[in-house]
C-alpha positions in Angstrom: 88.1 94.2 165.3 85.8 95.6 162.7 88.5 97.9 161.3 90.9 95.0 160.9 88.3 93.0 158.9 87.5 96.0 156.6 91.2 96.5 156.0 91.8 92.8 155.2 88.8 92.7 152.9 90.0 95.9 151.1 93.4 94.3 150.5 91.8 91.1 149.2 89.6 93.0 146.8 92.5 95.2 145.6 94.7 92.1 145.2 91.9 90.4 143.2 91.6 93.4 140.9 95.3 93.6 140.2 95.5 89.8 139.6 92.4 89.9 137.2 93.7 92.9 135.2 97.2 91.3 134.8 95.6 88.2 133.3 93.2 90.0 130.9 95.2 93.1 129.9 97.5 93.5 126.9 95.7 91.3 124.5 95.7 93.4 121.3 93.9 90.8 119.3 94.7 90.4 115.6 97.9 91.4 113.8 99.5 94.4 115.6 101.8 95.0 112.6 99.3 94.7 109.8 101.3 96.9 107.4 99.8 98.9 104.5 97.8 98.2 101.4 99.6 96.9 98.3 99.1 100.2 96.6 100.1 102.4 99.6 103.3 103.7 98.0 101.2 105.3 95.2 98.5 106.8 97.4 98.3 110.4 98.3 97.2 113.9 97.3 98.4 115.5 94.0 98.4 119.0 92.5 97.6 118.3 88.8 97.4 120.6 85.9 95.1 119.6 83.0 95.6 120.5 79.3 93.6 119.2 76.3 95.0 117.7 73.2 94.8 121.2 71.5 97.4 122.4 74.1 94.9 124.6 76.0 95.1 124.8 79.8 91.9 123.4 81.2 92.6 123.5 85.0 95.7 124.6 86.8 96.9 122.8 90.0 93.7 121.0 90.9 93.9 118.9 94.0 93.4 115.2 93.2 93.7 112.1 95.4 94.7 108.5 94.7 93.8 105.8 97.1 93.3 102.0 97.1 90.0 100.3 96.5 88.6 98.0 99.2 89.6 95.0 97.1 93.3 95.7 97.8 94.2 94.1 94.4 96.3 96.7 92.6 93.3 98.8 91.8 93.1 102.5 92.9 90.8 105.5 92.6 91.7 108.8 91.0 89.4 111.4 92.5 89.4 115.2 92.0 86.5 115.7 94.4 85.0 118.1 91.7 88.2 120.3 91.8 89.2 119.6 88.2 87.4 118.0 85.3 85.0 115.9 87.5 86.7 112.5 87.6 86.4 109.6 90.0 87.4 106.4 88.4 89.2 103.1 89.1 92.5 102.2 87.5 94.9 99.3 87.7 98.5 100.1 88.8 101.6 98.0 88.3 104.6 97.7 90.7 106.6 100.0 88.5 104.0 102.8 88.8 102.5 102.5 85.4 98.7 102.4 85.3 95.7 102.4 83.0 92.0 101.7 82.8 89.8 100.5 80.0 86.5 102.2 79.7 85.2 102.5 83.3 82.4 104.4 85.0 83.1 108.0 86.0 81.3 108.2 89.4 81.3 112.1 89.5 79.5 112.2 86.1 76.9 109.4 86.2 76.2 107.8 82.8 79.7 108.6 81.4 82.8 106.6 81.2 86.5 107.4 81.1 89.5 105.6 79.5 92.8 106.2 81.2 96.1 105.6 79.3 99.8 106.4 79.6 99.6 106.6 83.4 102.8 106.8 85.3 103.8 107.7 88.9 107.6 108.5 88.9 109.5 108.5 92.2 111.3 111.9 92.7 110.3 112.9 89.2 109.0 116.5 90.0 109.8 119.6 92.0 107.1 121.2 94.1 106.4 124.9 94.1 108.6 125.3 97.2 111.5 123.5 95.6 111.1 120.0 97.2 111.8 116.9 95.1 108.5 114.9 95.0 106.9 112.2 93.0 105.4 113.0 89.6 102.1 111.7 88.2 101.0 111.9 84.5 98.2 110.2 82.5 95.8 110.7 79.6 92.0 110.5 79.9 89.3 110.2 77.3 85.8 111.1 78.5 83.0 109.2 76.7 81.2 112.5 75.7 84.3 113.9 74.0 84.9 113.3 70.3 87.5 110.6 69.3 91.1 112.0 69.6 90.2 114.7 72.1 91.7 113.8 75.5 92.7 115.6 78.7 96.3 115.3 79.7 97.0 115.3 83.4 100.4 116.1 84.9 101.4 117.1 88.4 103.3 116.4 91.6 102.6 114.9 95.0 101.4 117.2 97.7 104.0 117.8 100.5 101.9 119.4 103.1 104.3 122.3 103.5 102.7 125.7 103.4 105.1 127.0 100.6 103.9 124.1 98.3 100.2 124.8 98.6 98.4 126.5 95.6 
């Protein structure tokens, strides 16, 4: 008789667990298809070469990143993580890929500012080192410590992640 009670109690407990988990499971909470940020199509890693307005190469194929700000309001960061000319600054980007920034703080060089002009991200506008068609980025930056008229010109292409495209 004891064995039968134990077996019945076990089945009742098992049934209760199954019933409880079926009622409480599968609630993801929130929006399961939240999508991406409004600047997501322009975000990524870029290999960018820098020349100055005198035509001299300053840095060749420095890795930069563009990513959205927490405001998610068409502002992004350009960040070379100290690989290039030490720039980390915000800019405003338009739906057509053009961007600029009035005098804004350069977070990698405290106390200095940068002005970004003539910015453009062009879909399929460049070819990677390995021959892949990729997006192109170009812009002009004036650093506050440089004399008027002396700018750094940035031009490069989106990183593919393929080994043959790495520099």
